[in-house]
Residue frames as a rotation matrix with the C-alpha (Angstrom) as fourth column:
MET 1
-0.259 0.909 -0.327 15.20
-0.372 -0.406 -0.835 -0.14
-0.891 -0.095 0.443 8.58
SER 2
-0.510 0.261 0.820 12.82
0.621 0.771 0.141 -1.52
-0.596 0.580 -0.555 5.90
PHE 3
0.084 0.617 -0.782 11.67
-0.229 -0.752 -0.618 1.54
-0.970 0.231 0.078 3.98
GLY 4
-0.567 -0.146 0.811 10.61
0.775 0.240 0.585 1.31
-0.280 0.960 -0.023 0.37
ILE 5
-0.729 0.292 -0.619 8.74
-0.330 -0.942 -0.055 3.86
-0.599 0.164 0.784 -1.78
ALA 6
0.086 0.778 0.622 5.47
0.655 0.426 -0.624 3.85
-0.751 0.461 -0.473 -3.75
THR 7
-0.590 -0.288 0.755 5.38
0.803 -0.310 0.509 5.39
0.087 0.906 0.414 -7.16
GLY 8
0.336 0.788 0.515 2.51
0.684 -0.580 0.442 7.63
0.647 0.204 -0.735 -6.16
ALA 9
0.469 -0.253 -0.846 4.72
0.714 -0.455 0.532 9.33
-0.519 -0.854 -0.033 -3.82
PHE 10
-0.649 -0.760 -0.043 6.46
0.550 -0.507 0.664 11.06
-0.526 0.407 0.747 -6.82
GLU 11
0.123 0.787 -0.605 4.24
0.184 -0.617 -0.765 13.95
-0.975 -0.018 -0.220 -7.66
ASP 12
0.009 -0.167 -0.986 5.92
-0.835 -0.544 0.085 14.77
-0.551 0.822 -0.144 -11.09
GLU 13
-0.695 -0.494 -0.522 6.41
-0.716 0.546 0.436 11.19
0.070 0.677 -0.733 -12.22
ARG 14
-0.549 0.434 0.714 3.46
-0.327 0.675 -0.661 9.23
-0.769 -0.597 -0.229 -10.86
ASP 15
0.533 0.842 -0.082 1.63
-0.383 0.154 -0.911 9.12
-0.754 0.517 0.405 -14.13
ASP 16
0.520 -0.508 -0.687 4.68
-0.755 0.102 -0.647 8.01
0.399 0.855 -0.330 -16.17
TRP 17
0.979 -0.037 0.202 5.73
-0.088 0.814 0.574 4.54
-0.185 -0.579 0.794 -15.31
PRO 18
0.506 -0.859 0.080 9.06
0.664 0.328 -0.672 4.56
0.551 0.394 0.736 -16.83
ALA 19
-0.100 -0.481 0.871 10.03
-0.188 -0.850 -0.492 7.88
0.977 -0.213 -0.006 -15.14
ALA 20
0.517 0.367 0.773 8.59
-0.801 -0.111 0.588 6.82
0.302 -0.924 0.236 -11.75
VAL 21
0.980 -0.177 -0.087 10.37
0.195 0.935 0.295 3.45
0.029 -0.306 0.952 -11.74
ALA 22
0.254 -0.927 0.275 13.56
0.607 -0.069 -0.792 5.02
0.753 0.367 0.545 -12.82
ARG 23
0.092 -0.242 0.966 13.39
-0.559 -0.815 -0.151 7.56
0.824 -0.526 -0.211 -10.11
ALA 24
0.837 0.313 0.449 12.85
-0.547 0.452 0.705 4.76
0.018 -0.835 0.549 -7.57
ARG 25
0.700 -0.711 -0.069 15.86
0.673 0.689 -0.271 2.84
0.240 0.143 0.960 -8.91
ALA 26
0.033 -0.738 0.674 17.91
0.211 -0.654 -0.726 6.13
0.977 0.166 0.134 -8.60
GLY 27
0.284 0.081 0.955 16.96
-0.805 -0.521 0.283 6.39
0.521 -0.850 -0.083 -4.97
ASP 28
-0.636 -0.591 -0.496 18.16
-0.353 0.794 -0.495 2.93
0.686 -0.140 -0.714 -4.36
TRP 29
-0.004 0.723 0.691 14.85
-0.986 0.111 -0.122 1.91
-0.165 -0.682 0.712 -2.68
PRO 30
-0.903 -0.371 0.217 14.86
-0.363 0.929 0.078 -1.89
-0.231 -0.008 -0.973 -1.97
PHE 31
-0.454 0.854 0.255 10.98
0.701 0.519 -0.489 -2.25
-0.550 -0.043 -0.834 -2.02
LEU 32
-0.962 0.210 -0.176 8.62
-0.274 -0.720 0.638 -0.77
0.007 0.661 0.750 -4.61
GLU 33
-0.269 0.936 0.226 4.82
0.545 0.342 -0.766 -0.32
-0.794 -0.082 -0.602 -4.89
LEU 34
-0.915 0.007 0.402 3.47
0.372 -0.366 0.853 0.44
0.153 0.931 0.333 -8.21
THR 35
-0.639 0.672 -0.373 0.65
0.175 -0.346 -0.922 2.76
-0.749 -0.655 0.103 -7.54
ALA 36
-0.890 0.402 0.213 -1.98
0.225 -0.018 0.974 2.06
0.395 0.915 -0.075 -10.18
ILE 37
-0.876 0.437 -0.206 -4.49
0.096 -0.261 -0.961 4.09
-0.473 -0.861 0.187 -8.30
ASP 38
0.118 0.929 -0.351 -6.91
-0.564 -0.228 -0.794 4.35
-0.817 0.292 0.497 -11.23
GLU 39
0.548 0.255 0.797 -7.66
0.250 0.859 -0.446 2.34
-0.798 0.443 0.408 -14.35
GLU 40
0.938 -0.302 -0.167 -5.84
-0.293 -0.439 -0.849 4.58
0.183 0.846 -0.501 -16.65
ARG 41
0.102 -0.973 0.206 -2.60
-0.990 -0.080 0.113 3.99
-0.093 -0.216 -0.972 -14.81
LEU 42
0.020 -0.058 0.998 -3.27
-0.174 0.983 0.061 0.19
-0.985 -0.175 0.010 -14.53
ASP 43
0.862 0.411 0.297 -3.87
0.154 0.346 -0.925 0.09
-0.483 0.843 0.235 -18.29
ARG 44
0.686 -0.718 -0.122 -0.55
-0.617 -0.484 -0.621 1.75
0.386 0.500 -0.775 -18.97
LEU 45
0.285 -0.634 0.719 1.21
-0.831 0.211 0.515 -0.57
-0.478 -0.744 -0.467 -16.49
VAL 46
0.633 0.094 0.768 0.81
0.096 0.975 -0.199 -3.74
-0.768 0.200 0.608 -18.49
PRO 47
0.885 -0.352 0.305 2.42
0.306 -0.054 -0.950 -2.50
0.351 0.935 0.060 -21.71
PHE 48
0.437 -0.812 0.387 5.26
-0.852 -0.511 -0.111 -0.81
0.288 -0.281 -0.916 -19.56
LEU 49
0.238 -0.401 0.885 6.08
-0.634 0.625 0.454 -4.15
-0.735 -0.670 -0.105 -17.87
ASP 50
0.771 0.099 0.629 5.92
0.349 0.761 -0.547 -6.03
-0.533 0.641 0.552 -21.21
ALA 51
0.858 -0.454 0.240 8.13
0.022 -0.434 -0.900 -3.49
0.513 0.778 -0.363 -23.03
ASP 52
-0.003 -0.879 0.476 10.77
-0.661 -0.356 -0.661 -3.36
0.751 -0.317 -0.580 -20.12
PRO 53
0.775 0.427 -0.465 10.66
0.046 0.696 0.716 -6.54
0.630 -0.577 0.520 -18.11
ALA 54
-0.036 -0.848 -0.529 14.00
0.784 0.304 -0.541 -5.77
0.620 -0.435 0.654 -16.61
ALA 55
-0.035 0.064 0.997 12.87
-0.208 -0.977 0.055 -2.43
0.978 -0.205 0.047 -15.04
LEU 56
0.729 0.435 0.529 11.79
-0.585 -0.008 0.811 -4.10
0.357 -0.900 0.249 -11.73
ARG 57
0.525 -0.479 -0.703 14.90
0.394 0.869 -0.298 -6.44
0.754 -0.121 0.645 -11.26
PRO 58
-0.384 -0.874 0.299 16.65
0.009 -0.327 -0.945 -4.08
0.923 -0.360 0.134 -8.93
PHE 59
-0.114 0.520 0.847 14.00
-0.920 -0.376 0.107 -4.23
0.374 -0.767 0.521 -6.41
GLU 60
-0.951 -0.246 0.186 13.84
-0.307 0.810 -0.500 -7.00
-0.028 -0.532 -0.846 -3.68
ARG 61
-0.529 0.845 0.083 10.06
0.708 0.493 -0.506 -6.92
-0.469 -0.209 -0.858 -3.61
VAL 62
-0.962 0.267 -0.052 7.43
-0.235 -0.717 0.656 -5.34
0.138 0.644 0.753 -5.80
SER 63
-0.438 0.898 0.036 3.71
0.628 0.334 -0.702 -4.83
-0.643 -0.285 -0.711 -5.05
VAL 64
-0.793 0.374 0.481 0.80
0.247 -0.524 0.815 -3.20
0.557 0.765 0.323 -6.96
HIS 65
-0.674 0.690 -0.263 -1.81
0.020 -0.338 -0.941 -0.94
-0.738 -0.640 0.215 -5.54
ALA 66
-0.537 0.575 0.617 -5.04
0.842 0.404 0.358 -1.69
-0.044 0.712 -0.701 -7.21
PRO 67
-0.727 0.236 0.645 -7.04
0.114 -0.884 0.453 1.02
0.677 0.402 0.616 -8.62
VAL 68
-0.782 0.450 -0.430 -9.49
0.437 -0.096 -0.894 2.91
-0.444 -0.888 -0.121 -6.36
GLY 69
-0.193 0.603 -0.774 -11.23
-0.600 -0.697 -0.393 5.16
-0.777 0.388 0.496 -8.85
LEU 70
-0.459 0.132 0.878 -13.07
0.453 0.886 0.103 2.66
-0.764 0.445 -0.467 -11.17
ARG 71
-0.709 0.220 -0.670 -13.99
-0.629 -0.627 0.460 3.53
-0.319 0.747 0.583 -14.72
THR 72
-0.404 0.474 -0.782 -15.59
-0.441 0.648 0.621 0.15
0.802 0.596 -0.053 -15.37
SER 73
0.712 0.669 0.213 -16.21
-0.519 0.296 0.802 -2.28
0.474 -0.682 0.558 -12.44
ALA 74
0.183 -0.663 0.726 -14.37
-0.907 0.170 0.384 -4.05
-0.378 -0.729 -0.570 -9.63
ALA 75
0.626 0.089 0.775 -14.82
0.066 0.984 -0.167 -7.26
-0.777 0.156 0.610 -11.49
ALA 76
0.941 -0.264 0.212 -13.41
0.196 -0.087 -0.977 -5.98
0.277 0.960 -0.030 -14.69
VAL 77
0.417 -0.833 0.365 -10.30
-0.842 -0.505 -0.190 -4.44
0.342 -0.228 -0.911 -12.75
LEU 78
0.267 -0.334 0.904 -9.67
-0.618 0.660 0.426 -7.70
-0.739 -0.673 -0.030 -10.88
ALA 79
0.843 0.051 0.535 -9.62
0.326 0.742 -0.586 -9.53
-0.427 0.668 0.609 -14.27
LYS 80
0.752 -0.624 0.212 -6.94
-0.183 -0.507 -0.842 -7.13
0.634 0.594 -0.496 -15.46
LEU 81
0.313 -0.603 0.734 -4.96
-0.949 -0.173 0.263 -7.69
-0.032 -0.779 -0.627 -12.13
GLU 82
0.690 0.168 0.704 -5.16
-0.232 0.973 -0.004 -11.28
-0.685 -0.161 0.710 -12.59
ARG 83
0.894 -0.321 0.312 -3.10
0.417 0.343 -0.842 -11.08
0.163 0.883 0.441 -15.76
LEU 84
0.827 -0.538 0.166 -0.47
-0.535 -0.842 -0.067 -9.00
0.176 -0.034 -0.984 -14.22
GLY 85
-0.070 -0.836 -0.545 1.84
-0.140 0.549 -0.824 -11.64
0.988 0.019 -0.156 -12.68
ALA 86
0.121 0.078 -0.990 2.80
0.709 0.690 0.141 -12.75
0.694 -0.719 0.028 -9.28
PHE 87
-0.745 -0.317 0.587 2.75
-0.123 -0.799 -0.588 -9.41
0.656 -0.510 0.556 -7.43
ASP 88
-0.517 0.562 -0.645 1.02
0.810 0.077 -0.581 -8.80
-0.277 -0.823 -0.495 -4.24
LEU 89
-0.512 0.486 0.708 -2.10
0.446 -0.554 0.703 -6.68
0.734 0.676 0.067 -4.85
VAL 90
-0.823 0.186 -0.537 -3.10
0.456 -0.349 -0.819 -4.15
-0.340 -0.919 0.203 -2.34
VAL 91
-0.485 0.796 0.363 -6.72
0.377 -0.184 0.908 -3.56
0.789 0.577 -0.210 -2.50
HIS 92
-0.812 0.310 0.494 -9.24
-0.532 -0.742 -0.409 -1.29
0.240 -0.595 0.767 -0.71
PRO 93
-0.882 0.464 0.082 -11.89
0.402 0.832 -0.383 -3.39
-0.246 -0.305 -0.920 1.16
ASP 94
-0.183 0.874 -0.450 -14.53
0.025 -0.454 -0.891 -0.80
-0.983 -0.174 0.061 0.54
VAL 95
-0.116 0.129 -0.985 -14.08
-0.942 -0.327 0.068 -1.00
-0.313 0.936 0.159 -3.13
TYR 96
-0.373 -0.199 -0.907 -13.53
-0.795 0.572 0.202 -4.70
0.478 0.796 -0.371 -3.66
SER 97
-0.813 0.195 0.549 -15.23
-0.311 0.652 -0.691 -6.70
-0.493 -0.732 -0.470 -0.83
GLY 98
0.148 0.964 0.221 -17.84
-0.307 0.257 -0.916 -8.91
-0.940 0.067 0.334 -2.12
GLU 99
0.359 -0.050 -0.932 -16.23
-0.933 -0.057 -0.356 -9.48
-0.035 0.997 -0.067 -5.50
GLY 100
0.871 0.041 0.490 -15.78
-0.159 0.966 0.202 -13.20
-0.465 -0.254 0.848 -6.31
GLY 101
0.731 -0.681 -0.043 -12.77
0.100 0.169 -0.981 -12.60
0.675 0.713 0.191 -8.35
LEU 102
0.259 -0.661 0.704 -10.80
-0.923 -0.384 -0.021 -12.06
0.285 -0.644 -0.710 -5.15
ARG 103
0.633 -0.007 0.774 -10.91
-0.381 0.868 0.319 -15.74
-0.674 -0.497 0.546 -4.41
ARG 104
0.960 -0.204 0.193 -9.26
0.269 0.467 -0.843 -16.44
0.082 0.860 0.503 -7.69
LEU 105
0.424 -0.827 0.369 -6.36
-0.349 -0.525 -0.776 -14.20
0.835 0.201 -0.512 -6.88
GLY 106
0.580 -0.147 -0.801 -5.97
0.580 0.765 0.280 -16.13
0.572 -0.627 0.530 -3.57
GLY 107
0.458 -0.506 -0.731 -2.90
0.779 -0.168 0.604 -15.17
-0.428 -0.846 0.317 -1.47
ARG 108
-0.497 -0.624 0.603 -1.94
0.790 -0.613 0.018 -12.31
0.358 0.485 0.798 -3.81
VAL 109
0.388 0.751 0.534 -4.78
0.312 -0.652 0.691 -10.18
0.867 -0.101 -0.487 -2.29
VAL 110
-0.602 -0.461 -0.652 -3.59
0.780 -0.163 -0.605 -7.90
0.173 -0.872 0.457 0.46
PHE 111
0.470 0.859 0.205 -6.35
0.702 -0.504 0.503 -5.84
0.535 -0.093 -0.840 2.17
GLU 112
-0.744 -0.589 0.316 -5.39
0.366 -0.754 -0.545 -2.36
0.559 -0.290 0.777 3.46
ASN 113
-0.169 0.662 -0.730 -7.19
0.896 -0.205 -0.393 -0.70
-0.410 -0.721 -0.559 6.54
MET 114
0.114 0.324 0.939 -9.05
0.716 -0.682 0.148 2.48
0.689 0.655 -0.310 5.52
ASP 115
-0.927 -0.368 0.067 -8.91
0.277 -0.795 -0.540 6.12
0.252 -0.483 0.839 6.76
VAL 116
-0.695 0.625 -0.356 -11.53
0.311 -0.185 -0.932 8.07
-0.648 -0.758 -0.066 8.44
GLN 117
-0.582 0.441 -0.684 -13.15
-0.731 -0.653 0.201 9.19
-0.358 0.616 0.702 5.18
LYS 118
-0.614 0.359 -0.703 -14.37
-0.373 0.653 0.659 5.59
0.696 0.667 -0.267 4.34
SER 119
0.138 0.850 0.509 -17.34
-0.973 0.020 0.231 4.09
0.187 -0.527 0.829 5.65
PHE 120
0.982 0.117 0.145 -16.01
-0.138 0.980 0.143 0.29
-0.126 -0.161 0.979 5.64
GLY 121
0.635 -0.743 -0.212 -12.64
0.430 0.568 -0.701 -1.38
0.642 0.354 0.680 6.26
ARG 122
0.209 -0.521 0.828 -11.38
-0.575 -0.750 -0.327 0.82
0.791 -0.408 -0.456 9.10
PHE 123
0.108 0.012 0.994 -11.79
-0.991 0.078 0.107 -1.51
-0.076 -0.997 0.020 12.16
CYS 124
-0.835 -0.461 0.300 -10.99
-0.474 0.880 0.034 -5.13
-0.279 -0.114 -0.953 13.07
SER 125
-0.212 0.801 0.559 -14.59
0.037 0.578 -0.815 -6.25
-0.977 -0.152 -0.152 12.88
GLU 126
0.677 0.498 -0.541 -14.94
-0.478 -0.261 -0.839 -4.99
-0.559 0.827 0.061 9.29
LEU 127
-0.110 -0.793 -0.600 -11.67
-0.987 0.160 -0.031 -6.44
0.120 0.588 -0.800 8.19
ALA 128
-0.644 -0.073 0.762 -12.47
-0.332 0.923 -0.193 -9.78
-0.689 -0.377 -0.618 9.72
ARG 129
0.426 0.896 0.127 -15.48
-0.198 0.229 -0.953 -9.94
-0.883 0.381 0.275 7.32
VAL 130
0.744 -0.158 -0.649 -13.35
-0.662 -0.048 -0.748 -9.67
0.087 0.986 -0.141 4.21
PHE 131
-0.471 -0.882 0.033 -10.66
-0.882 0.469 -0.056 -12.02
0.034 -0.055 -0.998 5.52
SER 132
-0.265 0.499 0.825 -13.41
-0.268 0.784 -0.560 -14.50
-0.926 -0.370 -0.074 6.28
ALA 133
0.767 0.640 -0.051 -14.40
-0.184 0.143 -0.973 -14.34
-0.615 0.755 0.227 2.68
CYS 134
0.669 -0.691 -0.274 -10.75
-0.294 0.092 -0.951 -14.43
0.683 0.717 -0.142 1.33
PRO 135
0.990 -0.134 0.051 -9.01
-0.001 0.355 0.935 -16.61
-0.144 -0.925 0.351 3.90
GLU 136
0.390 -0.887 0.247 -5.65
0.916 0.400 -0.011 -16.62
-0.089 0.231 0.969 1.95
ALA 137
0.637 -0.080 0.767 -5.41
0.258 -0.915 -0.309 -12.85
0.726 0.395 -0.563 1.74
GLY 138
-0.343 -0.808 -0.479 -2.64
0.889 -0.116 -0.442 -10.85
0.301 -0.578 0.758 3.41
PHE 139
0.798 0.552 -0.242 -2.81
0.602 -0.757 0.255 -7.52
-0.042 -0.349 -0.936 5.15
CYS 140
-0.293 -0.753 0.589 -1.24
0.661 -0.605 -0.444 -4.13
0.691 0.259 0.675 4.63
LEU 141
0.269 0.362 -0.892 -1.29
0.916 -0.383 0.121 -1.94
-0.297 -0.850 -0.435 7.69
ASP 142
0.034 -0.119 0.992 -1.71
0.511 -0.851 -0.120 1.67
0.859 0.512 0.032 6.83
VAL 143
-0.481 -0.244 -0.842 -0.36
0.876 -0.163 -0.453 3.45
-0.027 -0.956 0.292 10.00
ALA 144
-0.986 0.160 -0.035 -1.51
-0.160 -0.987 -0.009 6.96
-0.036 -0.004 0.999 8.82
HIS 145
-0.291 0.931 -0.221 -5.03
-0.094 0.202 0.975 5.58
0.952 0.304 0.029 8.03
ALA 146
0.021 0.336 -0.942 -5.19
0.782 0.581 0.224 4.19
0.622 -0.741 -0.251 11.51
PHE 147
-0.851 -0.411 -0.327 -4.00
0.515 -0.777 -0.363 7.56
-0.105 -0.477 0.873 12.97
THR 148
-0.783 0.547 0.296 -7.04
-0.313 -0.757 0.574 9.26
0.538 0.357 0.764 11.33
ASN 149
0.151 0.888 -0.434 -9.39
-0.026 0.442 0.896 6.96
0.988 -0.124 0.090 13.18
ASP 150
0.928 0.017 -0.373 -7.45
0.366 0.157 0.917 6.85
0.074 -0.988 0.139 16.47
SER 151
0.573 -0.757 0.313 -4.67
-0.447 -0.609 -0.655 9.48
0.687 0.236 -0.688 17.07
SER 152
0.509 -0.464 0.725 -3.35
-0.750 0.175 0.638 7.30
-0.423 -0.868 -0.259 20.06
LEU 153
-0.135 -0.463 -0.876 -2.59
-0.881 0.461 -0.108 4.51
0.454 0.757 -0.470 17.51
ARG 154
-0.412 0.134 0.901 -4.06
-0.643 0.658 -0.392 2.05
-0.646 -0.741 -0.185 19.82
LEU 155
0.654 0.757 0.017 -6.15
-0.463 0.418 -0.782 0.95
-0.599 0.503 0.623 16.77
ALA 156
0.342 -0.659 -0.669 -2.94
-0.788 0.187 -0.587 0.23
0.512 0.728 -0.456 14.78
ASP 157
-0.722 -0.571 0.391 -1.84
-0.692 0.596 -0.407 -2.10
-0.001 -0.564 -0.826 17.63
GLU 158
-0.037 0.713 0.700 -5.19
-0.438 0.618 -0.653 -3.88
-0.898 -0.331 0.289 17.71
LEU 159
0.750 0.253 -0.612 -5.00
-0.658 0.190 -0.728 -4.44
-0.068 0.949 0.308 13.91
LEU 160
-0.104 -0.904 -0.414 -1.61
-0.810 0.319 -0.493 -6.01
0.578 0.284 -0.765 14.45
ASP 161
-0.523 0.099 0.846 -2.87
-0.660 0.582 -0.476 -8.08
-0.540 -0.807 -0.239 17.41
VAL 162
0.389 0.811 0.436 -5.63
-0.263 0.552 -0.792 -9.59
-0.883 0.193 0.428 15.27
PHE 163
0.954 0.299 0.022 -4.12
-0.052 0.237 -0.970 -9.58
-0.295 0.924 0.242 11.77
GLY 164
0.462 -0.872 -0.162 -0.43
-0.760 -0.484 0.433 -9.47
-0.456 -0.077 -0.886 12.34
ASN 165
-0.126 -0.403 0.907 0.02
0.036 0.911 0.410 -13.05
-0.991 0.085 -0.100 11.16
ARG 166
0.580 0.464 0.670 -1.17
0.707 0.123 -0.697 -11.93
-0.406 0.877 -0.256 7.67
LEU 167
0.663 -0.200 -0.722 1.03
-0.192 -0.977 0.094 -8.80
-0.724 0.076 -0.686 7.52
ARG 168
0.594 -0.397 0.700 2.81
0.802 0.364 -0.474 -8.29
-0.066 0.843 0.534 4.13
GLN 169
-0.552 -0.644 0.529 3.81
0.667 -0.722 -0.182 -4.64
0.500 0.253 0.829 4.22
VAL 170
0.044 0.458 -0.888 3.12
0.831 -0.510 -0.222 -1.37
-0.554 -0.728 -0.403 5.94
HIS 171
0.234 0.110 0.966 2.05
0.737 -0.668 -0.102 1.99
0.634 0.736 -0.237 4.52
VAL 172
-0.057 -0.369 -0.928 3.71
0.865 -0.482 0.138 4.98
-0.498 -0.795 0.347 5.93
SER 173
-0.175 0.003 0.985 2.93
0.744 -0.654 0.134 8.68
0.645 0.756 0.112 5.23
GLY 174
-0.965 0.009 -0.261 2.24
0.164 -0.756 -0.634 12.04
-0.203 -0.655 0.728 6.54
ILE 175
-0.368 0.918 0.148 -1.53
0.667 0.150 0.730 12.73
0.648 0.368 -0.667 6.94
GLU 176
-0.721 0.332 0.608 -3.91
-0.567 -0.787 -0.243 15.30
0.398 -0.520 0.756 8.27
PRO 177
-0.714 0.557 0.424 -6.73
-0.202 0.416 -0.887 14.30
-0.671 -0.719 -0.184 10.65
ASP 178
0.206 0.910 -0.360 -9.20
-0.659 -0.143 -0.739 14.57
-0.724 0.389 0.570 7.66
GLY 179
0.531 -0.122 0.839 -7.11
0.370 0.924 -0.100 12.08
-0.762 0.363 0.535 5.50
ARG 180
0.960 -0.248 -0.127 -5.30
-0.243 -0.522 -0.818 14.47
0.137 0.816 -0.561 3.28
HIS 181
0.663 -0.748 -0.034 -1.81
0.733 0.639 0.234 13.20
-0.154 -0.180 0.972 2.62
ARG 182
0.873 -0.487 0.017 1.33
-0.485 -0.872 -0.057 15.38
0.043 0.041 -0.998 3.01
PRO 183
-0.023 -0.965 -0.261 5.22
-0.422 0.246 -0.873 14.73
0.906 0.090 -0.413 3.10
THR 184
0.755 0.105 -0.647 6.21
0.415 0.688 0.596 12.33
0.508 -0.718 0.476 5.76
THR 185
0.448 -0.577 0.683 8.10
-0.540 -0.784 -0.307 14.14
0.713 -0.231 -0.662 8.48
ALA 186
-0.663 -0.703 -0.258 10.52
-0.147 0.460 -0.876 13.16
0.734 -0.543 -0.408 11.30
GLU 187
-0.596 0.532 0.601 7.58
-0.782 -0.215 -0.586 13.81
-0.183 -0.819 0.544 13.74
ASP 188
0.481 0.795 -0.370 5.36
-0.856 0.517 0.000 11.43
0.191 0.317 0.929 11.82
LEU 189
0.101 -0.540 -0.836 8.10
-0.210 0.809 -0.549 8.69
0.973 0.230 -0.031 12.06
ASP 190
-0.838 -0.447 0.312 8.60
-0.355 0.014 -0.935 9.34
0.413 -0.894 -0.171 15.72
LEU 191
-0.093 0.901 0.424 4.85
-0.942 0.059 -0.332 8.93
-0.324 -0.430 0.843 16.34
TYR 192
0.633 0.538 -0.557 4.76
-0.717 0.678 -0.160 5.65
0.292 0.500 0.815 14.27
ALA 193
-0.329 -0.942 -0.062 7.97
-0.810 0.315 -0.494 4.23
0.485 -0.113 -0.867 15.58
PRO 194
-0.520 0.040 0.853 6.32
-0.675 0.593 -0.439 1.91
-0.524 -0.804 -0.281 18.24
VAL 195
0.634 0.706 0.316 4.17
-0.374 0.637 -0.674 0.35
-0.677 0.309 0.668 15.63
LEU 196
0.596 -0.490 -0.636 6.89
-0.666 0.140 -0.733 0.07
0.448 0.860 -0.243 13.00
GLU 197
-0.462 -0.811 0.358 9.04
-0.880 0.371 -0.295 -1.71
0.107 -0.451 -0.886 15.66
ARG 198
-0.027 0.434 0.901 6.43
-0.398 0.822 -0.408 -4.51
-0.917 -0.369 0.150 15.64
CYS 199
0.833 0.502 0.233 6.90
0.005 0.415 -0.910 -4.86
-0.554 0.758 0.343 12.00
PRO 200
0.187 -0.915 -0.359 10.47
-0.637 -0.391 0.664 -5.34
-0.748 0.105 -0.656 11.17
HIS 201
-0.444 -0.363 0.819 10.00
0.120 0.882 0.456 -8.29
-0.888 0.301 -0.348 8.97
VAL 202
0.311 0.570 0.760 8.00
0.902 0.073 -0.425 -6.59
-0.298 0.818 -0.492 6.21
PRO 203
-0.633 -0.552 0.543 8.70
0.698 -0.710 0.091 -3.51
0.335 0.436 0.835 3.98
TRP 204
0.057 0.552 -0.832 7.45
0.575 -0.699 -0.425 -0.06
-0.816 -0.454 -0.357 5.14
ILE 205
-0.355 0.057 0.933 6.28
0.921 -0.148 0.360 1.59
0.159 0.987 0.000 2.06
LEU 206
-0.694 -0.041 -0.719 6.42
0.251 -0.950 -0.188 5.34
-0.675 -0.311 0.669 1.93
GLU 207
0.025 0.733 0.680 3.29
0.970 0.148 -0.195 6.70
-0.244 0.664 -0.707 0.16
THR 208
0.987 0.019 0.157 4.49
0.058 -0.968 -0.245 10.32
0.147 0.251 -0.957 0.38
GLU 209
0.271 -0.953 0.132 8.04
0.255 -0.060 -0.965 11.60
0.928 0.296 0.227 -0.03
PRO 210
0.399 -0.179 -0.899 9.97
0.914 0.003 0.405 11.95
-0.070 -0.984 0.164 3.20
ALA 211
0.987 -0.102 0.125 10.64
-0.113 -0.990 0.084 15.52
0.116 -0.097 -0.989 4.28
GLU 212
0.350 -0.934 -0.068 14.41
-0.183 0.003 -0.983 16.23
0.918 0.357 -0.170 4.10
GLY 213
-0.601 -0.673 0.431 16.43
-0.589 0.009 -0.808 14.56
0.539 -0.740 -0.402 6.85
SER 214
0.315 0.726 0.612 13.47
-0.946 0.188 0.263 12.59
0.076 -0.662 0.746 8.27
LEU 215
0.883 -0.026 -0.469 14.75
-0.069 0.980 -0.185 9.21
0.464 0.195 0.864 7.32
ALA 216
-0.055 -0.994 -0.099 18.27
0.072 0.095 -0.993 9.98
0.996 -0.061 0.066 8.53
SER 217
-0.497 -0.046 0.867 17.03
-0.765 -0.448 -0.462 11.07
0.410 -0.893 0.187 11.91
PHE 218
0.543 0.839 -0.015 14.62
-0.714 0.471 0.519 8.12
0.443 -0.271 0.855 12.38
GLY 219
0.843 -0.215 -0.493 15.85
0.359 0.907 0.219 5.65
0.400 -0.362 0.842 15.09
SER 220
-0.154 -0.972 0.177 18.70
0.324 -0.219 -0.920 7.88
0.933 -0.084 0.349 16.13
């Protein structure tokens, strides 16, 4: 199995980079997403990485989730992300589409499909527009987001059919139909299993902590 963890899954540590990364290391997760979900977290990430460059060495792959709540502007945030390093940068298309700075980031940009609460970036036709503007960009399939738009998960399969050649990682979480996240249960994983089986070559990043025993029972 290809599970990794996002620092945003750690409710007590998510605002403390040293503590969040240390917890991910202690959990022996091979893949890590640094959840810089707002500019304040992003602004604290750079000094953390500068102060402790060895902190990320235990992980096979590290990505960064770009801020969604913006204090300044999308252009200003992209300029900060550009200075971060060689990480893949997961971005929400409803926030960053149309920003010229995306082209400068080239293949580091990874667009994520959106949930039912968003007005753009949920369906293949909308994502095709952002990939047309950023042809080098990768794709992050958020299975839970797809579920909120189509509980049969046919949408997730359609997204893979169209953009699977761009796939870099998968987001996995428990979610309510209205988009509220919750711990990831064994039932969630069983529901997602046919989609995950199509993605064995990329990390599956848990955005919420797994309920006790859910990973151990997955695939059994």
